[in-house]
N, C-alpha and C positions, 0 to 999 in steps of 0.2 A: 286710324292707320297712319295719318300724317304725323301725329304726335309720337307714335311708336318709332317711326323712321328718324325723326329728329333726335329722340333719345338714343337711338343706336349710333347715329353720327356723332353725337356729343360724347358717348362712351368711347368710341374709336379715337376721337381727338384727345381725350383725357389719357387714354392708354399710350398713345403716340407721344404726347408731351412727357408723360411719366418715364417712358423708355429713354427719352433723350435727357432725362435728369432735370427737367425744368419743374419749377414749383407750380402746382396745379390748384390744390385746394387747401383750405384750413390754415393758411398762413396770412396773417395780417401784415400790413406794410411795416409795422414796428418789428414784428418777428423777422420779416425778410431783412430789414436793416440790421438787426442784431446778428442774424446768421451771417450776413456778409461781413460785418465787422469782425466776428470771430474767425471767419475764413481768412480775412486779410491779416489778422494778428498771427494766426497759425502760419501763414505763408511767410510773413516777416521773420518770425522766430526760426523757421526752417532755413531761410536764407542766411540769417545770422549764424546758425550752427554750421551750415555748409562753408561759409566764409572763414569761420574760426578753424574748422577742420583743415581747410586749404592752407591757412597760415601755419598751423601745427605741422602739417606734412612738409611744407616748404622748409621750415626750420629744421626738421629731422633730416631732410635730404641734404641741406647745407652742412650739417654737422651731426651725423648719426650717433657719434659717441657722446654727445651732450645728453641725449636721452638715456643711453646705456649707463652713464654715470649716476643717474637718478635711481637705478636699481640696486638692491642689496646684493652684493656678490655672494653672500651666504657661505663664507669660508668654512664654517663648522660642518657643512655637508660636503666639503671638498670640492665645491663648484669652482671651475676655472672658466673664465670668459674665452670663447673660441672664435666667434665671428658676429658681425652685424650686417644686415642688408644694406646695400649702398643707399637706399632711400630711408633707412631707419625703421622699416616696417616690422622687423623682428631682431632679436638678439639670441644667440645660442651659447649655452654653457654645458660643460661636461664635468663628470666627476670620476675619480678612480675608486671611490668607495663602491664596494660590491662588484667591481669589475672582475669578470671571470673569463679565463682563457681555457679552451679545450681544443687542442690541435690547432687547426686553422680558423676556428670560430671564436669570437669574442662577444660577450654580452656586457653591455654598458648602459648607463643612464644618461639621457640628454634632457636638459632643461631648456625650454624656449619661453621667451617673454615677448609680449606684444603691446604696443602703445594704444592700439585700438581693439575693441572687442572682436573676438573670433567666435565661431559657433560650432558646437558639437553636431553630430548627425541628428540629434534630437532637438536641436534649436536652442540649447542653453548657451549663454554667453560665458566666455572665459578670457582671462588675460595672461595666464601662465599655464604651461603644461609640462609634464615630465613623462618621457617615454623610455621604456625599457626596450632596447634594440639589440637584436642579435646580428652580428656582422659575420659574413663568410669572407674572410680575407683573401683566400685564394681565388674565389670566383667574383670578387668585387661586387657583392650584393648585400642587401640588408632586409630585415623584416622586423616589424613592430610587434612586441609580445604583450605590452601593457601600456596604457595611457592613463595618467591622472590629470584631470582638468581642475584649475583653481579659478575662482571668481575674481580674484584680484592678482596684481603683480606680486612677485616675490613669494610665490607658492602660498598665498594667503587667501582667506575667505573660504566659502563653501567649496567642498571637494567632491568630485565625481570620478569614479573609477571605471575603466573599461579594460577587461582582460580578454585577450584573444587566444583561442586554442592553438597551441604550437603547431598541431597538425594542419590547421586551417589557415594559419598566417602565411600570406603570400610573400615570396621573395621579390624584391624590387632592385633594379640596377642602380648603381651609384653613378649619378650624372656628373660629369666633369664640370668644375667651376661653381658647384652649388654648395649650400650649407651642409648637405649630407656628405659631400666629398671631404669637407674640412674635418668633420667628426670621424669619418671613416679612416682618414689618414692618421689621425691621432690614435684611434682605437687599435688599428692594425700595425702601427709603427713598431719596428723591432725595439725591444727593451721596454715597451709599455707592459705593465704588470702582467 
């Protein structure tokens, strides 16, 4: 009976230590030392990546156009630079290729570039995207009809397409002072194709 109770107490202690994430069984001192060295190395690498990212972000914030100048303007697609975020976190281009106007509605393509990986709803990484956007110029609103995601900047690398049913695509307001307003003003300007 006493041995059974000691076994139960030992089992409870092992479970409690395991739940706290502490090493309990089957790890030699050498294994523990190797695991700690690997953990320390991983932490140091993560710290170095975070510091590098902070330096890159600070440089982009100091001069957002320096990053934009590294991008291919892709003039053969008619792409024209429209704006860059004040912190250099994105750049926007538009094209008049395939621009369509029907009454007070305009459909246009918008290219967006990012210096850091973005993620689709499915979790895939991308650095460029192209959106087909319909603008309602009289009501100052827009809706996305199609998105193409690219694994690399300048519309390069693996491509993933997402098409939205026009009847299901929600309209969104054009928020003053944003990237969407810059492109909206261009698309809905008098005299644009």
